[in-house]
N, C-alpha and C positions, 0 to 999 in steps of 0.2 A: 534593667532592660535599657538598651541603648536607644537614642533618639532615632537612629536609622531604622532599627527594628520596629519601633512604634510607627514610624511613617509608612513602612512597608505593610504593616498589619492594617493600617487604616486604608491604604490605597487599594489593597486587594479585596475583592468581593467574591466569596465562595459562590459558585453557580448553584442554582436550585437543582434538586434531584432530576426533575423532568428534563432540564437542560443537559445534564450529564448523560442521561440515558438516550436522549434523542440524538445527541452529537456522536456519541460512541456508536450507536446503532447505525447512523448514517454512514460513518466511515467503514463499518463492517459491511454494509451494503455495497459500498464502492469496492472494497477488497474482493468481494465475491464477483461482482459484475466485471470490473476492470481486471483484477488479478487473475480470475479464473479464465476469462476469455483470452487474455494476452498470453498466459502460460500455455493454454491449449494451442494457440496459433504458433507460438515460438518454440515450444518444446515437445508437447504431447503429440500433436498432429504430425509433424515431420518424422518423429520416431515411429509412429504407427504406420506411416506410409512407406517406411524402408522395406526393401525386399528381404525375404527370408523369415519374416515373423510368422509365428503360429497363428492360424486364423482364429482359433478359439481364444487366444490371448488378446488379439486385436478386438474381437467382438465383445469380450468381457470388459475391457478398458473403455471402449466406446460407450457401452451401456452405462457404466458407472460415471463416466464423464458427463454424459447427457443428463443423468439424474442430478449430479452435483451442480451443473449449470442451471438446471430448472429450479432447484432450491435457492440458488443465488438470485434468480429473478424474483422469487417470492420475497426474500429478505430485502432486496433493493426496493420493491414496490411498497412494502409495509414501512420500512425505515424512511423512505422518501416522503410518505404522507405525514408521518410524525415530525419529520424535520421541517416540512412546510408549515405545519401548525406551530412549531417552535419559533419559526421566523416571524409568524404573525403575532405570537405572544410577546416576542421581544420588540416588535415594531409598535404595538399598541401601548397605550399608557395604562399600565397596571392590569392588563387583560389576563385573567387566569388561563393557564394552559388548557384546562378542560373546556373553557368556552372557545378557545382557538381551534379546537378539533371540529367544530361545527362546519359542515360543507358550505353553508351560506356565508359564513364569515370569511372563509378561505376564498370563496368566489369574489366577494367584495374586495378583499385584499389584492387579488390578482388583477382586478379591473380598476384599481385606484388610479387617478390621474398622476402625471409626472410632477415631482416636486420642483420648486423654483430652481432654475439653473441646470436641471437635468435634461439630457438629450433624449432620454427614453424613460417611461415609467418603470420603477423598480419591479412592480408587479408583473409587467410584461416580460422582463428578463426571467423571473421565476416561472412564469407561465411556459415560456419556450423551454426552459430547463426541464420542467416536469413533463412536457410532451415527449422530450427525448428519453426521460426516465421511464415513462409508461411504455414507449415503443421498445426500449431495450428489455424491460421486464417481460413484455409480451413475447418477444423473440425467444427469450430464455425459458419462460414458463411453458411455451409450446412443446418443449422437449420432454414434458411428462407424457406426451402422446407417443405410443410406439411408432405410429406412422410418421410423425415429424422427426423421429430420430434418424430416419434415412437421410435427412437433410441436415445432419449435425453440423457439417462444415459451413454450409450456407447460413444457418441460424446463428452459430457462434461468431462467425466473421461479420455478420450484420450487427450483432449486439455489441461487438467490440468498439467501433467508432461511436455508436450511440451512447455507450457507457462513459467513454472519455468525454463526450459532449456534455454529460450531466454536470461534471465538475468544472469544465472549462467555461460553459455558458454562465454558470452561477458566479464566476469570477469577473464577468464583464461589469465594469463600473457604470452606474447610471449617470454619473457626472464625470467630466474629463479629469484625469489625474493631474494633480497640481504641479508635479515635477517628475524628473526621471526616476527619483527614488521611489515614488509611488508605483511607477510602472514596473520597476525591478521587484518591488514587494509582491506585486501580483504574479509576475513571472516565476519568481522563486517559490512562492507559496504553492503554485500549481505543480511545479517540478517536484516539490516535496510530497505533495498529496499523491500524484500519479505514481512516482517511483516507490513510495511507501506502500501504497495499496497493491501494486504489482508484486512487490517483494513478499508482503504478508499473505496476500491472497493466493499467490502461487504456491507458497509453502503449504497452506491449508488444502488446496486442491490436490497436491501430490500426496499428502498424508491420507486424504480420503481415497485416492486411487490405489495407494499401497494396501489399503484394507481389503482389496479384492484378491490378495495373494492366494487364498484358498481355491480360487477358481482359475488359477493360472497354471500353465505347464511347467515342467522342470527347466525348460529353455527360456523362460520369461526373464531370466537375469540379463540376457543380452539386450532385450528390449528396454528394460529398466535402466541398464547402464547408459544407454543412449539418451533416455529421458533425463536422468540426473546430470549427465554431461551438458546437455543443451540448457537445462535450467540453471546450472552453475554459472554459465555465461550471462544469462539474463539477470541473475541475482547480483553478479559482480557489477554490472552496469547500474543496477538499482542502488547498490551500496554507495557507489561514487556519486550518484545524483542526490541521494538522501543526505550524505555528509556535506556535499557542496552547498546545497540549498540550506541545510541546517546551519552552516557557518554564517550565512547572511542573516537568517532569521534570528539567530542567537545574538549576533552583534547589534541588530536593530532593537532588541528588547532587553538586553543585559549590558549595562555600562561597564562592568568590571567583574573579575572573578569573584570578588567578595560578595556580590549580589546573589550568587548562587546559593548562599546559605544565610544571608541576612534579609532576604525577601521571600515571601510566600511563592510568588511566581518563579523565582530562581530555584527554589527547592523542588518544585514540580518539574521544572526543566532539567534539573540535575538528575532526578529520578528517571525521567524519560531518556536522558542521555545514557545513563547506566544500562537501561534495558536495551537500547539500540546497540551499545557496545557489546552487550552479552550476545545479541544476535550475530553481530559481526564475528565474535570469538567462536561461536558455534559454526558459522559458515567457514571460518578459517580452518577449524578442525576437519570439516568435510573436505575442504580443498587440499589440505596438506597431508591428511592421514587416510581418509576413506577413498577419495578419488584415485590416488595412486594404487591402492590395493585393488580397487575395482578394475582399473586398467590392467594390472598384473594378472588378475583372475581371468579377464576377458581374453588376453593374448595367450594365456596358458590353456585356454579352453576348459577351465575348472568350473564346470556347471554348478555343482553343489555350493562351492565357495562363493561364486558370483551371485547365486540366488540368495544366499544368506546375507551377503553384504548389501545388496541393493534393496531387498524387501524386508529385512529384519533389522540389521544394524543401522543403516542409513536413516530409515524413517524414525528410529528412536531419537536420533540427534535432531532431526527436523521437528519432531514433536516439541522438543525443548525450545526451538526457535519460535514455534507457533505460540507456546505459552507466553514467551517474552513479548511477542508481537501483540497478543491480546492485552498484555499489560500496558504496552505503549498506547493502544487505543483507549484504554480505561483512563490514562493520565491526560490525554489530549484535551478533554473538556475543561480541565482545571487550569489550562494555560490561557487565562483570560487577562486582558490588560497588558501590563508590561512592568518589568522590574525597574525600569527607568522612571516610572511614575512615582517611585518612592524617593526620588531625588537624583540629582546628577544632570549633566548636560544632555541635550537632545542629540541623537546620532546625526552626523553630517558626513556624507560620502565625499571624500576628497580624492585627489589623485593618488596620494600615498595609501589610502584605504584600499582603493582598487588594485594598486600594485601589490600590496600585501596579500589581498584576496586571490589575485591571479597566481602569485607564487605558491600559496597554499593549495590551490586547485591543481596546479601543475605537479606539485609534490604528491598529492593524493592520486592523480592519474598515473604517475610513474610507479607509485607503490602498488596500485592495483594491477598494472601491466606486469610488474615484477612478480606479483603473487601468482598470476596465471602462468607465467613462464616457469616459475619455481615448481608449481604443481606438476606441470608437464615434464619438467626435468626429473622430478622424483619418480614419475610414472615410468619414464624411459630407463632410469637407473635400476628400478626394481625389476623391470622386465628383462633388462640385460643380465641381471644377477640370477635370474631363474635358471636352474639346472636343466 
């Protein structure tokens, strides 16, 4: 065994089971709250409001959307409480997680005075964060009530900014960042979290809504074609944001390609990267193979074919993306520490690093734009070739 591998093994500390479960659960809660509400606002709601939709289809999807959002509120509320207890357990000196669940201990944690040099008590930040979490959860859980479902738009659009505030407030540092690098770390971390939760959460919501196909009419394919088209644009933006922020995070924590298989942190990051690339590949399949066929069926007014593509074939591929996304959430808690702690120089952001990063981001943006245009071109080509 090499000395580098020994150093990596010593430097990495496997998180306890309660930490794995609470962190994964917390991000699942964010996926539901942020991903569901934003996908509803950007893809589902506009498609449902389009003229010509069957009233029964709209009512069925609105009802299923309301229930999905309500359950997302429950998950967020429960996961948020366990995550807060986990913060307390990690902040205390050897406090068992079971003891940290006590409401009295959590109250004392939230009311603790500011540490030396802090501009605000850390507990106050978490208090404000959890107030936003409770309000977001309450707005979503209210949708269990049939009467509240008449106000689906208002409740969902109220929960959206509150859900975003849950993660953004938690990222506020209690002490001033030491330099620009620390500020960039905070910014890219939040970009990574928000875009990732929108991507995964949106996929889960649409799979859940596709389960209502037995209650939809034969003309529901048109409505679903519009939903998939709108979400494809949302997912494309999320992919770009996840990959861009992921580049920064990977550079900060991995000093070289070799650390991906010589350090424990690097191995988990490598697994996560493979899972994300699998999601990207599934999304590319949708973009280049399914979306052009959906567009062709839509223009040809092939009702049966459109219904099959949008509510049977497309959801199967999305299910694969959901499984990969859940795998990503399961790996995230194991990304503790840094591969650089096993040895090597600390990351220093220089002008050349920013130049290389900017070039990579521009290349990525160009490739995503080309992807959208290529998918549109394939759709037009197939439509033109239709007899």
